[in-house]
C-alpha positions as CSV (number, residue, x, y, z in Angstrom):
1,M,72.3,108.5,88.4
2,V,73.9,111.8,88.1
3,H,71.5,115.0,88.8
4,K,71.3,118.1,86.6
5,E,71.5,120.3,89.3
6,G,74.8,118.4,90.5
7,L,76.3,118.1,87.1
8,E,75.6,121.8,86.6
9,K,77.4,122.6,89.9
10,L,80.5,120.6,88.6
11,I,80.3,122.4,85.5
12,E,80.5,125.6,87.5
13,A,83.3,124.6,89.3
14,L,85.2,123.6,86.3
15,A,84.7,126.9,84.3
16,A,85.6,128.5,87.7
17,R,88.9,126.5,87.8
18,R,88.3,125.1,91.4
19,L,88.1,121.8,89.8
20,R,90.0,120.6,86.8
21,P,88.8,118.0,84.3
22,R,91.1,115.2,86.0
23,D,89.3,116.1,89.3
24,L,85.9,115.0,87.6
25,A,87.5,111.8,86.2
26,V,88.3,110.8,89.6
27,F,84.7,111.8,90.6
28,M,83.2,109.6,87.8
29,A,85.8,106.8,89.0
30,V,84.5,106.5,92.1
31,M,80.8,105.6,91.1
32,P,81.1,102.3,89.9
33,H,82.4,101.6,93.5
34,V,79.5,102.7,95.4
35,N,77.3,100.1,96.8
36,L,73.9,100.2,95.8
37,R,72.6,99.6,99.1
38,N,74.2,101.9,101.5
39,G,75.7,104.3,99.1
40,K,79.4,103.8,100.3
41,A,82.5,103.6,98.4
42,K,85.0,101.6,99.9
43,V,87.8,102.4,97.6
44,G,91.2,104.6,98.2
45,P,93.2,106.6,96.2
46,A,95.6,103.9,95.3
47,R,92.9,101.5,93.6
48,L,91.3,104.5,91.8
49,A,94.9,105.4,90.6
50,Q,95.1,102.0,89.3
51,D,91.9,102.0,87.5
52,M,92.6,105.3,86.1
53,G,96.1,104.8,85.0
54,E,97.0,107.9,87.1
55,H,99.7,108.2,90.0
56,A,98.1,107.9,93.6
57,S,99.2,111.3,94.6
58,N,97.5,113.0,91.9
59,V,93.9,111.0,92.8
60,S,94.4,112.0,96.5
61,T,95.0,115.9,95.3
62,S,91.6,115.2,93.2
63,L,89.7,113.8,95.9
64,R,91.0,116.9,98.5
65,K,89.6,119.2,95.7
66,L,86.3,117.2,95.4
67,Q,86.0,117.5,99.0
68,L,86.3,121.0,99.2
69,E,83.5,121.4,96.9
70,L,81.3,119.2,98.7
71,C,81.3,116.6,96.1
72,L,82.2,113.8,98.1
73,V,83.1,113.3,101.7
74,R,85.4,110.8,103.7
75,C,84.3,108.9,106.6
76,R,84.7,106.2,108.8
77,D,82.6,102.9,107.8
78,R,80.7,101.9,110.9
79,D,80.6,98.2,109.6
80,N,84.2,97.6,109.7
81,G,85.6,100.7,111.2
82,G,87.7,101.5,107.5
83,Y,87.3,104.4,105.4
84,C,85.0,105.0,102.7
85,L,83.7,107.7,100.5
86,L,80.2,109.2,100.0
87,L,79.1,110.9,97.2
88,N,76.9,113.9,97.5
89,P,73.5,112.8,96.7
90,Y,72.3,115.6,95.3
91,I,75.0,115.5,92.3
92,C,74.8,111.5,92.1
93,S,72.7,109.2,94.1
94,I,70.7,105.7,93.8
95,G,67.1,105.3,94.7
96,G,64.1,107.8,95.0
97,P,63.9,110.9,96.9
98,Q,63.5,109.0,100.3
99,K,66.8,107.1,99.8
100,R,68.4,110.6,98.9
101,G,67.2,112.3,102.1
102,F,68.9,109.2,104.0
103,L,72.0,109.6,101.9
104,W,71.9,113.2,102.6
105,A,71.9,112.8,106.3
106,Q,74.8,110.5,106.2
107,F,76.6,113.0,103.9
108,Q,75.7,116.0,106.7
109,E,77.1,113.9,109.5
110,A,80.6,113.0,107.9
111,L,80.7,116.6,107.2
112,E,80.9,117.5,110.9
């Protein structure tokens, strides 16, 4: 679910030209990969590029911009040691307020 406040933040970043439409498309391409149980997306730039018909370097650039805008964060998955992406739960999340709080705690931990 995309939250109104989060959508406004993305639109503001687009208007200020901190993000480009392609960056927003990458953000949207991550969403189908989010595990509904833990909020993590185990997907990398190569797979996203394949899904979008884009070059992996363009997707990587977009992911960096999205990280700078705190739209998502890359973190290490405790289960298997690989990397995953966490979407900012105040932009897009699953579950109710309690789940959003849990995801926010994970997101903040990954920022450190």
